C-alpha positions in Angstrom: 51.7 148.7 57.6 52.1 145.8 60.1 54.0 145.8 63.3 57.6 144.6 62.9 57.7 140.8 63.2 59.1 139.6 66.6 61.4 137.1 64.8 63.9 137.8 62.1 65.8 135.2 60.0 69.2 134.2 61.3 72.3 135.1 59.3 73.9 132.7 56.8 72.5 130.1 54.4 70.7 127.8 54.1 67.9 128.9 56.3 64.8 128.2 54.2 63.3 124.9 55.4 66.7 123.8 56.8 69.9 125.0 58.4 73.4 123.5 58.0 72.9 121.2 61.0 69.9 119.6 59.3 71.8 118.6 56.2 73.4 115.3 57.6 70.0 114.1 58.9 68.3 114.9 55.6 71.1 113.2 53.7 70.7 110.0 55.8 66.9 110.2 55.4 67.3 109.7 51.6 68.2 106.1 52.2 65.2 105.3 54.5 62.5 103.1 52.9 59.7 105.2 54.5 60.5 108.1 52.2 61.5 106.0 49.2 58.7 107.3 47.0 59.5 110.9 47.7 63.2 110.6 47.2 62.9 108.6 44.0 60.4 111.1 42.6 62.9 113.9 43.4 65.7 112.1 41.6 63.3 111.7 38.6 62.5 115.4 38.6 66.2 116.3 38.8 67.0 114.2 35.7 65.1 116.6 33.3 67.3 118.9 31.4 66.8 122.7 31.3 65.3 122.3 27.8 63.0 119.4 28.8 61.7 121.3 31.9 59.1 123.2 29.8 57.8 120.2 27.9 54.6 118.2 28.5 56.7 115.2 29.6 58.0 117.1 32.6 55.7 117.5 35.7 56.8 121.2 36.0 59.9 123.3 35.9 59.5 124.3 39.5 60.0 120.7 40.6 63.1 120.3 38.4 64.5 123.5 40.0 63.8 122.4 43.6 65.1 118.8 43.1 68.4 120.0 41.7 68.8 122.6 44.4 68.2 119.9 46.9 70.9 117.7 45.4 73.3 120.6 45.6 72.7 121.4 49.2 72.6 117.8 50.4 75.0 116.0 48.1 77.2 119.0 47.0 76.3 118.1 43.4 77.6 121.3 41.7 76.2 120.2 38.3 72.8 120.0 39.8 73.2 123.3 41.5 74.2 125.0 38.3 71.2 123.5 36.5 68.9 124.7 39.3 70.3 128.2 39.0 70.0 128.3 35.2 66.5 127.1 35.1 65.5 129.5 38.0 66.9 132.5 36.2 65.0 131.5 33.0 61.6 130.5 34.6 61.4 133.4 37.0 60.7 135.7 34.0 57.5 134.0 33.0 54.5 136.3 32.4 51.2 135.5 34.1 47.6 136.8 33.8 46.6 137.6 37.4 42.9 137.5 36.4 43.1 133.8 35.6 41.4 131.8 38.4 43.7 130.3 41.0 46.8 131.5 39.2 48.3 132.7 42.4 49.0 129.1 43.4 51.3 128.7 40.3 52.9 132.2 40.7 53.6 131.6 44.4 55.2 128.2 43.8 57.5 129.7 41.1 58.5 132.4 43.7 59.3 129.7 46.2 61.3 127.6 43.8 63.4 130.6 42.9 63.8 131.4 46.6 65.0 127.8 47.3 67.7 128.2 44.7 68.6 131.7 46.1 69.0 130.2 49.6 70.3 126.6 49.0 72.6 127.6 46.1 73.6 130.9 47.5 77.3 130.6 46.9 76.7 129.8 43.2 74.8 133.0 42.5 76.5 136.3 41.7 75.4 139.7 43.1 73.9 140.6 39.7 71.9 137.4 39.6 70.6 138.0 43.1 69.4 141.4 42.1 67.8 140.0 39.0 65.9 137.3 41.1 64.8 139.8 43.7 63.4 142.1 41.0 61.3 139.3 39.6 60.3 138.1 43.1 58.7 141.5 43.6 57.1 141.4 40.2 55.5 138.1 40.9 54.4 139.1 44.4 52.5 142.0 42.9 50.5 139.6 40.8 49.3 137.6 43.9 45.7 137.8 45.1 46.9 139.1 48.4 48.8 142.0 46.8 52.2 143.2 47.6 52.4 144.4 50.3 50.0 141.6 51.3 47.0 143.6 52.5 44.1 142.0 50.5 41.7 139.4 51.8 41.1 138.5 55.4 43.1 136.5 58.0 40.7 133.5 58.2 39.6 132.4 54.8 40.3 132.9 51.1 43.2 131.9 48.9 45.6 134.2 50.9 45.2 131.7 53.7 46.6 128.9 51.7 50.3 129.1 50.6 50.8 132.5 49.0 51.6 134.4 52.2 52.3 131.6 54.7 54.7 129.7 52.5 55.6 131.5 49.2 56.0 135.1 50.2 57.2 134.3 53.7 59.7 131.7 52.4 61.0 134.1 49.7 61.3 136.8 52.3 63.4 134.5 54.5 65.7 133.7 51.5 66.4 137.3 50.5 66.2 139.0 53.9 69.8 140.2 54.0 69.6 142.0 50.6 65.9 143.0 50.7 64.1 142.8 54.1 60.7 144.3 53.1 59.2 141.1 51.7 59.8 139.2 55.0 58.8 142.1 57.1 55.5 142.5 55.3 54.7 138.8 55.0 55.8 137.9 58.6 54.4 141.2 59.9 51.0 140.3 58.6 51.3 136.7 59.7 52.2 137.5 63.3 49.7 140.4 63.5 46.6 138.9 62.0 47.0 135.3 60.8 48.6 133.7 63.9 46.0 135.2 66.4 43.2 134.0 64.1 44.4 130.4 64.2 45.4 130.4 67.8 41.7 131.4 68.4 40.1 128.4 66.8 42.9 125.7 67.0 42.0 124.9 70.7 38.8 123.4 69.4 40.7 120.9 67.2 38.3 121.7 64.3 38.9 123.5 61.1 35.9 125.6 60.0 36.6 125.2 56.2 35.4 121.5 56.3 36.6 118.3 54.8 37.2 119.7 51.3 39.0 123.0 52.0 39.9 122.6 55.6 42.7 120.2 54.8 44.0 122.5 52.0 44.0 125.5 54.3 45.5 123.6 57.2 48.4 122.5 55.0 49.1 126.1 54.2 49.0 127.0 57.9 51.5 124.3 58.7 54.3 125.8 56.6 55.0 128.6 59.2 55.3 125.8 61.8 58.2 124.3 59.8 59.7 127.6 58.5 60.2 129.1 61.9 61.1 125.9 63.7 63.8 125.0 61.1 65.3 128.5 61.7 65.6 127.6 65.4 62.6 129.5 66.8 60.4 126.5 67.8 56.6 126.4 67.2 55.2 129.9 66.8 51.6 128.6 67.0 49.7 127.4 70.1 50.4 123.7 70.6 46.7 123.0 70.0 47.4 123.2 66.3 48.2 119.5 66.7 44.6 118.7 67.7 43.2 119.7 64.3 44.6 116.6 62.9 42.0 114.5 64.8 39.1 116.1 63.0 39.6 114.0 59.8 40.5 110.9 61.8 37.2 110.9 63.8 35.0 111.9 60.8 36.5 109.2 58.6 33.8 106.7 57.7 34.5 103.0 57.7 34.2 102.9 53.9 37.2 105.3 53.6 35.3 108.4 52.8 34.7 111.4 55.2 31.5 112.8 56.7 30.8 115.8 54.6 31.4 119.3 55.9 31.3 122.6 54.0 32.1 123.0 50.3 33.0 119.5 49.2 32.3 117.3 46.2 31.1 113.7 46.8 33.9 111.2 46.3 33.5 108.3 43.9 32.0 105.0 45.0 35.2 103.0 44.5 37.4 105.4 46.4 38.3 103.6 49.6 41.3 105.7 50.6 41.2 109.5 51.2 44.5 110.1 49.6 44.0 113.9 49.5 45.0 114.0 53.2 47.8 111.5 53.0 50.4 114.2 52.7 48.8 116.2 55.5 49.1 113.4 58.0 52.7 112.6 56.8 53.9 116.0 57.8 51.8 116.3 60.9 53.3 113.1 62.2 56.7 114.4 61.2 56.4 117.5 63.3 54.2 116.5 66.3 55.6 112.9 66.5 52.0 111.7 66.9 51.7 107.9 66.3 48.1 108.1 65.4 48.9 110.5 62.6 51.4 108.0 61.3 48.7 105.4 61.4 46.4 107.5 59.4 48.9 108.4 56.6 49.8 104.7 56.4 46.1 103.8 56.0 45.7 106.4 53.2 49.1 105.9 51.6 49.1 106.5 47.9 50.9 108.5 45.2 51.9 111.9 46.4 51.0 114.9 44.3 53.9 116.5 42.5 53.5 119.7 44.5 53.9 117.7 47.8 56.9 115.5 47.0 59.7 117.9 48.2 58.0 118.7 51.5 57.1 115.1 52.1 60.8 114.4 52.0 61.8 117.4 54.0 59.2 117.1 56.8 58.5 113.4 57.2 60.0 111.7 60.2 60.4 108.0 59.5 61.2 107.2 63.2 57.6 108.0 64.3 56.0 104.6 64.7 52.3 104.0 64.2 49.8 103.2 67.0 46.5 101.6 66.1 43.5 103.9 66.1 41.4 101.6 68.2 43.5 102.8 71.2 41.7 106.2 70.8 38.6 107.0 72.7 35.4 106.3 70.7 34.1 109.9 71.2 35.9 113.1 70.8 34.6 116.6 71.8 35.9 119.4 69.6 35.3 122.1 72.1 35.1 125.9 72.1 35.1 127.9 70.0 33.5 125.3 67.7 31.4 122.8 69.7 31.3 119.6 67.7 31.1 116.0 69.0 31.9 112.9 66.9 30.9 109.6 68.4 31.8 106.2 67.1 31.2 102.6 68.1 34.5 101.3 66.7 37.4 101.7 64.3 36.9 98.8 61.9 37.1 99.5 58.2 35.3 98.3 55.2 31.9 98.8 53.6 30.5 96.0 55.7 32.0 97.3 59.0 29.6 97.5 61.9 31.0 100.8 63.1 28.5 103.6 63.6 29.7 107.2 63.2 27.6 110.2 64.4 28.5 113.9 64.1 26.7 116.4 66.3 27.4 120.1 65.6 26.7 123.2 67.5 29.1 125.4 65.5 29.7 128.5 67.5 31.1 130.8 64.8 30.4 131.4 61.2 33.5 132.3 59.1 31.7 132.1 55.7 33.6 131.3 52.5 33.5 127.5 52.2 31.7 127.1 55.5 28.0 126.4 55.4 25.0 127.7 57.4 24.7 124.5 59.3 24.7 125.3 63.1 22.9 122.4 64.8 23.4 119.9 62.0 24.0 116.2 62.5 25.1 113.3 60.4 24.8 109.5 60.9 26.6 106.6 59.2 26.1 102.9 59.5 26.8 100.6 56.6 26.2 103.6 54.4 25.6 107.3 54.8 22.1 107.6 56.3 21.6 111.1 57.7 23.6 113.1 55.2 24.8 116.5 54.1 23.4 116.7 50.6 24.5 118.7 47.5 27.8 119.0 45.6 30.4 121.7 45.3 31.2 120.8 41.7 28.7 119.8 39.0 26.7 121.0 36.1 25.7 124.2 38.0 29.3 125.2 38.4 31.3 125.6 41.6 31.7 128.4 44.1 29.5 131.0 42.4 26.9 128.5 41.1 23.2 128.9 41.9 23.3 125.5 43.5 26.1 126.5 45.9 24.7 129.9 46.8 21.0 129.0 47.1 20.9 125.4 48.2 24.2 123.7 49.1 25.5 126.3 51.5 22.1 126.9 53.0 20.5 125.5 56.1 17.8 123.7 54.0 20.6 121.4 52.8 21.4 120.2 56.3 19.8 118.2 59.1 18.7 121.4 60.9 15.5 123.3 61.7 13.9 126.0 59.5 11.6 128.8 60.6 10.0 130.4 57.5 9.4 134.1 57.7 7.8 135.1 54.5 9.1 138.7 54.8 12.7 137.8 55.4 13.9 138.9 52.0 12.6 142.4 52.6 15.2 142.7 55.5 18.1 140.9 53.7 17.6 141.3 49.9 21.2 140.6 48.9 24.2 138.4 49.8 27.7 139.7 49.2 30.6 137.3 48.6 33.7 137.1 46.5 33.4 140.6 45.2 29.9 139.9 43.9 26.4 140.9 45.0 23.7 138.1 44.8 20.0 138.4 45.1 19.1 136.5 48.3 16.7 133.6 48.5 14.5 132.6 51.4 15.2 129.0 52.5 13.8 129.5 56.0 17.2 128.9 57.4 20.1 130.7 59.1 21.3 134.2 58.4 24.5 135.3 56.6 26.7 137.2 59.1 28.1 140.4 57.6 25.9 139.9 54.5 27.9 136.8 53.5 31.4 138.4 53.7 34.0 136.8 55.9 35.7 138.4 58.9 38.9 140.2 58.0 40.6 139.8 61.5 40.0 138.2 64.8 38.7 141.5 66.1 36.0 141.5 63.3 35.0 137.9 64.2 34.6 138.7 67.9 33.0 142.2 67.7 30.6 141.8 64.7 27.8 139.3 64.1 29.7 136.1 63.4 28.9 134.3 66.6 25.9 132.0 65.9 25.7 129.6 68.9 26.8 128.7 72.4 27.5 125.3 73.8 25.3 124.8 76.9 26.4 121.4 78.0 28.5 118.4 77.0 29.2 115.0 78.6 30.8 111.7 77.6 30.5 108.6 79.8 30.4 106.7 82.0 33.6 105.3 80.5 35.5 108.0 78.6 37.3 105.6 76.4 34.3 103.4 75.4 31.3 105.6 76.3 27.7 104.4 76.3 26.5 108.0 76.0 27.8 111.1 74.2 25.8 114.3 74.8 26.0 117.8 73.4 23.6 120.7 73.8 23.7 124.2 72.2 21.7 127.4 72.0 21.4 128.2 68.3 19.2 131.2 68.5 21.9 133.7 67.2 22.3 131.6 64.0 18.9 132.9 62.8 17.4 136.3 62.2 15.0 137.8 64.7 12.4 135.3 63.4 13.8 133.0 66.1 13.2 133.9 69.7 15.0 130.9 71.2 16.3 127.6 69.8 18.0 125.0 71.9 19.0 121.6 70.5 20.2 118.6 72.4 22.0 115.6 70.9 22.4 112.3 72.6 24.2 109.4 71.0 23.7 106.0 72.7 26.1 103.1 72.1 24.0 100.0 72.8 27.0 97.7 72.5 24.6 95.4 70.6 25.3 93.7 67.3 21.8 93.8 65.9 20.9 97.2 67.2 24.2 99.0 67.7 23.3 102.6 68.4 20.7 105.4 68.4 20.9 109.2 68.1 18.3 111.2 69.9 17.7 114.9 69.0 15.5 117.1 71.2 14.6 120.6 70.1 12.9 123.5 71.8 12.0 126.0 69.2 10.4 129.4 69.9 9.5 131.6 66.9 9.0 135.3 67.3 5.7 134.9 65.4 3.5 131.8 66.0 2.5 131.9 62.4 6.0 131.2 61.1 6.0 127.6 59.9 8.7 125.3 61.4 10.4 122.4 59.7 12.6 119.7 61.1 14.8 118.2 58.4 16.3 114.8 57.7 18.2 114.3 54.4 18.9 110.9 52.8 20.4 109.4 49.6 17.7 106.9 48.9 13.9 107.6 49.1 12.6 107.4 52.7 9.5 105.5 53.7 7.1 107.1 56.1 4.2 105.6 58.1 2.6 107.4 61.0 5.4 108.9 63.1 8.1 106.5 61.8 10.5 107.2 58.9 12.7 104.5 57.5 15.9 105.5 55.5 17.8 102.7 53.9 21.1 102.5 52.1 20.8 99.3 50.0 22.5 100.4 46.8 26.2 100.1 45.8 26.9 97.3 48.3 25.8 99.1 51.4 23.3 97.6 53.9 22.5 100.2 56.5 19.1 101.5 57.7 18.0 104.4 59.9 14.7 104.2 61.6 13.4 107.5 63.0 10.5 107.8 65.4 9.1 111.3 65.6 7.7 111.4 69.1 7.1 115.2 69.1 5.1 116.7 67.5 2.7 113.8 68.1 -0.6 112.5 66.8 -2.8 114.9 64.9 -0.4 117.8 65.3 2.4 116.0 63.4 2.9 116.3 59.6 5.8 114.4 57.8 6.3 115.3 54.2 8.7 113.7 51.8 10.6 116.1 49.4 12.8 115.0 46.6 13.1 112.8 43.5 13.2 113.9 39.9 12.7 117.7 39.7 12.8 118.2 43.4 16.3 116.9 44.4 17.5 120.3 45.7 14.1 122.0 46.3 14.0 125.4 48.0 10.3 126.5 48.3 9.4 126.5 44.7 12.8 126.2 42.9 15.0 123.2 42.2 18.7 124.2 42.1 20.0 121.3 40.0 23.7 120.4 40.1 24.2 117.0 38.3 27.4 115.2 39.3 27.6 111.8 37.7 29.4 108.8 39.1 28.1 109.0 42.7 24.9 109.2 44.6 26.4 110.7 47.8 24.9 114.1 47.0 21.5 112.7 47.8 18.1 113.8 46.6 15.6 113.2 49.4 14.6 114.7 52.7 11.7 114.6 55.1 10.2 117.7 56.6 8.6 117.3 60.1 6.2 120.1 61.0 3.6 120.9 63.7 0.1 121.4 62.1 -1.1 123.9 64.7 0.5 127.4 64.8 2.4 128.0 68.0 5.2 130.2 69.3 6.8 127.2 71.1 7.2 123.8 69.6 9.1 120.7 70.7 10.7 118.2 68.3 11.8 114.8 69.7 13.3 112.4 67.2 14.8 109.0 68.0 17.0 107.6 65.2 18.2 104.0 65.6 20.4 102.2 63.1 20.5 98.6 62.0 21.1 96.4 59.0 18.6 97.0 56.2 18.0 93.2 56.0 18.2 92.7 59.8 15.7 92.2 62.5 12.8 94.6 63.3 13.6 98.0 64.8 13.4 98.5 68.5 10.2 100.0 70.0 10.4 103.6 71.3 8.1 105.3 73.7 7.6 109.0 74.5 7.9 109.8 78.2 6.7 113.0 79.8 6.1 114.7 83.1 5.5 118.3 84.1 9.2 119.2 84.0 10.7 116.5 81.7 10.2 114.9 78.4 12.1 112.1 76.7 12.0 108.6 75.3 12.5 105.0 76.2 14.4 102.8 73.8 16.1 99.4 74.4 17.3 99.5 78.0 17.6 103.3 78.2 15.3 106.0 79.7 16.3 109.5 78.4 14.8 112.7 79.8 15.4 116.4 78.9 14.1 119.5 80.6 11.2 121.3 78.9 11.6 124.8 80.2 14.8 125.9 78.4 16.4 126.5 81.8 18.3 124.1 84.1 16.0 122.3 86.6 17.0 123.8 89.9 14.8 122.4 92.5 12.4 119.5 92.6 11.3 117.0 93.3 10.5 116.0 89.7 8.7 112.8 88.9 10.6 110.7 86.4 8.2 109.1 83.9 10.0 105.7 83.9 8.0 102.9 82.4 7.4 99.9 84.7 8.8 97.5 82.1 12.1 99.5 82.0 12.6 99.4 85.8 11.7 95.8 86.0 14.1 94.6 83.3 16.2 91.8 84.5 19.3 93.4 83.0 18.4 96.8 84.5 18.1 100.1 82.8 20.3 103.2 82.0 18.7 106.4 83.2 20.0 109.6 81.6 18.6 113.0 82.8 19.8 116.2 81.2 19.3 119.9 82.0 19.9 119.7 85.8 21.5 122.5 87.7 24.9 121.8 89.2 25.0 120.2 92.6 24.1 117.0 94.3 21.0 115.2 93.1 19.2 112.1 94.5 17.3 109.4 92.6 14.5 108.3 94.8 12.1 105.3 94.5 8.6 105.1 96.0 8.3 102.7 98.8 4.6 102.8 99.5 1.6 105.1 99.8 0.0 107.3 97.1 0.0 111.0 96.3 1.3 113.3 99.1 1.6 110.2 101.3 4.1 108.4 99.1 7.1 107.2 101.0 10.4 107.8 99.1 13.6 106.0 99.6 16.9 107.1 98.2 18.2 104.8 95.5 21.3 106.8 94.6 22.8 110.3 94.7 25.3 111.9 92.4 27.1 115.2 91.8 26.0 116.9 88.6 28.6 119.1 87.1 28.1 122.6 85.6 29.6 121.6 82.3 27.3 118.6 81.7 24.0 119.2 83.6 23.6 115.4 83.4 22.8 112.7 85.8 23.4 109.1 84.6 22.4 106.1 86.7 22.8 102.5 85.9 20.0 100.5 87.7 20.7 96.8 88.0 17.2 95.6 87.6 14.3 94.2 89.5 13.4 97.4 91.3 9.9 98.3 90.1 8.2 101.5 91.3 7.9 105.2 90.7 11.0 107.3 90.5 11.7 111.0 91.1 14.8 113.2 91.1 15.4 115.7 93.9 18.3 118.2 94.5 20.0 117.7 97.9 21.4 120.1 100.3 24.8 118.4 100.3 24.0 115.8 103.0 22.8 113.0 100.6 24.5 109.6 100.9 26.7 108.0 98.3 25.1 105.6 95.8 24.6 102.1 96.8 27.2 99.5 95.5 26.7 98.1 92.0 25.3 101.2 90.5 27.1 103.5 88.1 26.4 107.2 87.8 27.5 110.8 87.8 28.5 113.1 85.0 
């Protein structure tokens, strides 16, 4: 069925979550104040009698079983061990209806509780009782969604990728291996053959594709094999990059305590300032990887543990891992291949009034489906409120996973800050979506395609050989200071995310940290969009909670309600003039509007699901269109917004804002020769404080910045101002000009003999 697992459990007991050598350390841990809550809760569970375990006053019979078994294995409390055994033998016979939603979580936890007694209280159990328990372990395993043997569902997503295989069946198999090896061989066989390679594929990016709602849940399940095998003496069976996933929810944490939204998630309540759902995750991550920043995060979120997590919080926490402040971390983190996401911050201060800006820029190379959305190329922006948002809600009046709101709006590209290309005949090609064993009539939102008709990949081979790849990262750069960068840049090719209606789509993100109190930051998004049919309308989307204000090419999004005070000012520089149309969509009856239908999903108590967007479109049909949008943030009651200016030459286009000049290539290919005139405004080059010049889309090699020294046209004399090496990974040249040097500028690729930059100028990439 699966290859024989390369690791088999060692002889002797205990071996499930601990060996004999761990017992003294765990016994000592019980006295540590850092785990006081968990230990006292375990003692509370252990105090319930066998008769009380099934009453409403008890949190659950499984917790009573586990707590008493723990007292036996740690403290040699025979009375507790006998109680654990008696209750396990009674509870293990429970009947279950496998058709009941999510019942596998309850079934699996009962299996595990019985397995803990089997292993930790092994010498208290007779041969007949062991046979009885094994018979019921198999009965319960057959009721799980994954089946027994565990052949159902895929290796990336679905409930089988939570606890039922990676903890419950695997753990039970470890406990009973000597008497009945099949359960371990099948669970561990599938884990090593399918689930481990799948995770080792995406872990190096440090990003979990199931988002802020389900990513943490799935990642918890994935951590159990880490502990199970390590505690048996085999070390970490995963790639060490598993550790990096923990930084996803540190960097996407907003100053108000909530998270930037990603995938199927429900907006959190206004008063929630701690994200306690991940408290346990960071507790055990810190315990295994000894990472001081994970300790800092679980301390920030510290709250009451859920009953299901108490035992493992005690077993896996390491109270000796001291915290380090998060402000020691770099402000920008690149979550690389095979994901391609960049999160840029201006600080780590907390509170609703914090001046910290957080921007998320997503390429999103692979589409795994399930709780992941069709959001390749999306961005979000937070400053004193969520300004550029991911709208919609997983839960609400429409339902949850199989609700019309989820299937037709929330998961779709139209519900993200992305680009739409509307092919009116698209439903003729893809009339249905298949997911969760159901077939749904498709809708046309103008957005991205469903790989595999909506079904997830079953194995890593499926992911890599079928149509799940949706984008490529073309360039990325952070600098000039990696710890406190002024610029954070990411570019991707998103063509494959769309059907054949899209001929080419490249999106560039550039986050600028102005290091200025009144105008802290800006996010520039440049798009080169080529439709296969010039008649297909294009839409550039920006979603917001409160109603935006539009005038000319400027859109103002404020977050004034609920104590927030942030504002986003977006200048649409391309399309420009008479070819630009900006339409507001939203408000009562159009909150979740998809070309004629509103997919309502009321969720009272919060406004984070939003109800507004703008759609930016070119008026004139064209195969090729450029979109250039400059979003700056400031206080809603603060000073006027900065002026922006479109800059353009034959080869380059971009914007000037504050003391920055930003330029992108227009051709869709790296600029490989030159010289190319840089459309630098005179006022920028003459600024007393100088200017920051950022040029993207250059081919690798040495490039010179040259300034005119006299003459006109072909007779112009050019003097070299600076020269820098442009890397293949970034394609970026950054130059800090110190001011007072007016004149025309150009960029030119050198043959390798160019001189080094003059002193006092920063640059390179």
